[in-house]
C-alpha positions in Angstrom: 61.5 66.6 49.9 61.8 70.1 49.4 63.3 72.0 46.2 64.7 75.1 45.5 63.0 77.9 43.8 63.1 81.8 42.7 60.5 84.2 43.2 59.6 87.9 42.2 57.9 89.7 45.0 55.4 91.6 43.4 55.6 94.8 45.1 59.5 95.0 45.3 60.7 93.1 42.4 63.2 91.8 44.0 64.1 88.3 42.9 65.2 85.7 46.7 64.9 82.2 46.3 62.4 79.9 48.5 62.3 76.2 49.3 58.7 74.2 48.8 57.7 71.0 48.8 55.0 71.8 46.2 55.4 69.9 43.3 53.2 71.2 40.9 54.8 74.7 41.2 55.8 76.1 38.1 57.2 79.3 36.5 54.4 82.3 36.4 52.4 80.7 39.4 52.0 83.3 42.1 52.8 82.0 45.7 52.5 84.1 49.6 55.4 84.5 51.3 56.6 85.6 54.9 57.9 89.1 54.9 58.1 91.9 57.2 54.8 93.6 56.2 53.4 89.8 56.9 52.5 88.1 54.1 53.7 89.4 50.1 52.7 87.9 46.9 55.3 86.9 44.3 55.4 85.0 41.2 58.0 81.9 40.6 60.8 82.6 38.5 62.6 79.5 37.8 62.6 75.8 39.5 65.9 74.7 40.4 66.7 70.4 39.9 67.7 67.9 42.0 71.4 68.9 41.6 71.1 72.2 42.7 68.9 71.5 45.6 71.6 68.6 47.1 74.3 71.3 46.5 72.2 74.7 48.2 72.3 74.7 52.0 67.9 74.5 52.0 67.6 74.9 55.7 68.6 78.2 55.6 66.3 79.1 52.6 63.0 80.7 53.9 59.8 78.4 53.1 57.0 79.7 51.1 53.7 80.2 52.9 51.6 78.3 50.4 50.4 79.2 46.5 48.3 81.6 45.7 44.5 81.4 45.8 41.7 83.3 44.2 41.3 85.2 47.5 44.7 86.1 47.9 45.1 87.5 44.4 41.7 89.6 45.5 42.8 90.6 48.9 46.1 92.1 47.4 44.3 93.1 44.5 42.0 95.4 47.1 45.5 96.3 49.2 47.1 97.8 45.8 44.1 100.3 45.9 44.0 101.0 49.4 47.6 102.0 49.7 46.9 104.0 46.2 44.1 105.9 48.1 46.1 106.6 51.5 49.0 107.6 49.2 47.2 110.2 47.3 45.3 111.3 50.6 48.7 111.8 52.2 50.4 113.7 49.3 47.3 115.8 49.1 47.7 116.5 53.3 51.5 117.5 52.9 50.1 119.9 50.3 47.8 121.3 52.3 50.3 121.6 55.3 52.8 122.6 53.1 56.0 120.1 54.8 59.2 119.6 53.0 59.1 116.1 52.1 58.9 114.0 49.3 56.8 110.6 49.8 57.5 108.0 48.0 55.4 104.5 48.8 53.4 103.9 50.9 53.2 100.2 52.2 50.2 98.3 54.6 50.8 95.5 56.5 48.7 92.2 56.4 49.4 90.7 59.7 48.0 94.1 61.8 46.5 97.3 61.1 49.7 99.3 60.5 50.9 101.1 57.6 54.4 102.7 56.8 54.6 106.0 54.8 58.1 106.1 53.0 59.3 109.9 52.2 62.7 111.8 51.4 63.6 115.1 53.1 66.8 117.6 53.3 66.7 117.4 57.0 64.5 116.8 60.4 61.0 117.3 59.9 58.1 117.1 62.5 55.5 115.6 61.4 53.1 115.0 64.1 50.2 116.8 62.8 50.1 114.8 59.5 50.3 111.7 61.2 47.4 112.3 63.2 45.8 112.9 60.0 46.4 109.4 58.4 45.5 107.9 61.8 42.1 109.8 62.2 41.8 108.7 58.5 42.6 105.2 58.6 42.5 104.4 61.5 46.0 102.3 61.9 49.3 102.6 63.3 50.9 105.1 61.2 54.4 104.7 60.6 56.8 108.0 59.2 60.0 106.2 57.8 62.7 108.6 56.2 64.8 106.8 53.7 67.8 107.7 51.9 68.1 108.4 48.1 69.6 105.7 47.1 66.9 103.5 48.4 64.3 105.6 46.9 65.3 104.7 43.3 65.2 101.7 44.3 61.8 101.6 45.1 60.9 103.9 42.4 62.8 102.1 39.8 63.8 103.7 36.0 66.3 103.1 33.0 70.2 103.2 33.6 72.4 105.2 30.8 73.1 101.8 29.7 69.1 101.3 28.2 68.1 98.1 31.3 66.1 98.5 34.4 68.7 100.0 36.9 70.3 97.3 39.1 69.0 97.9 42.3 65.5 98.0 41.6 66.2 94.3 39.2 68.2 92.1 41.3 70.5 93.6 43.8 68.7 92.7 47.0 71.7 94.2 49.2 73.1 97.9 48.4 77.1 98.1 49.3 79.4 101.1 49.6 80.8 102.5 46.1 83.6 104.3 45.7 85.3 106.6 43.4 88.2 104.0 43.4 86.4 101.2 41.9 85.9 103.5 38.6 89.3 104.8 38.7 90.7 101.2 38.6 88.6 100.4 35.4 89.9 103.3 33.6 86.9 105.0 33.8 85.8 108.5 32.7 85.1 110.3 35.5 82.4 112.6 34.3 79.8 112.2 36.8 77.2 112.0 34.1 78.8 108.6 33.1 79.4 107.0 36.9 76.2 108.1 38.3 72.9 106.0 38.2 69.5 107.3 38.6 70.0 108.5 42.4 72.5 110.9 41.5 75.4 108.7 43.5 78.3 106.6 41.8 76.5 103.2 39.9 76.2 100.1 41.9 77.1 98.5 38.3 80.8 99.8 39.4 80.8 96.7 42.5 80.3 93.9 40.5 81.8 94.9 37.3 84.8 95.4 38.5 85.6 91.7 39.1 85.1 90.7 35.4 87.7 93.0 34.1 85.0 96.6 34.5 83.4 98.3 30.9 84.9 100.5 28.6 83.4 103.8 27.9 83.4 105.0 24.2 83.3 108.7 23.4 83.4 108.7 19.5 80.2 107.5 18.5 82.0 106.4 15.4 84.0 104.6 17.3 81.4 102.8 18.9 79.8 101.5 15.6 83.2 101.2 14.3 82.6 103.6 11.2 86.0 104.5 9.2 85.2 106.8 6.9 88.3 105.4 4.4 87.4 101.5 4.4 83.4 102.7 4.4 83.6 104.3 1.2 81.6 102.9 -1.9 82.3 103.1 -5.2 79.3 104.4 -7.1 78.9 101.7 -9.6 75.1 102.8 -10.9 74.8 102.7 -14.5 74.5 105.6 -16.2 73.0 107.3 -19.5 75.4 106.6 -22.1 77.3 104.0 -20.2 
């Protein structure tokens, strides 16, 4: 019988639902799942009970491939090291050729000899010579994939103004369009600094927080901590000499 679990993909930090027949899987166990890169490693976050399994349409949920073995863990550690070396080499070639792009990330496939180099740039770039350098060095198919600024923030991650890790990196699997009207309907301060995320675009949380009444920004720090000068005056009751 299948049961549903949530898995945090190690490389992307996405948390996704999977199904499994493994009865001994528990939280923090490493598992191998199928992805566009071939295989990816993930960590079991939570296992759901029978009630959830009966309600959820399990047939539409992807099944994990297997519980990760020591060999799997070693292979993915090696893959991570190789990706870091490829990133450094590509960055060096970008600087040598003075190509106006920002390298974001490198991902190697496990199912074939292929690598994707993610980058961002202001416009169209001729990087044919760079691809030749990479193909000659790594002896595999090279794909240069340009991404937008929001996808860049999702890959890199960081902290939002709320002090927590940005939503798109931790739990938002799909980046939806955000409009200024969402902020206006929540009566938020239209200061771009307060409603913009790390990527410089409107914060993703403006979308889903609207459904729960939105958020209220308190401009005055005294008001934030509930400070009132008159109420918080403390009478001096310390004993003095002669009293």
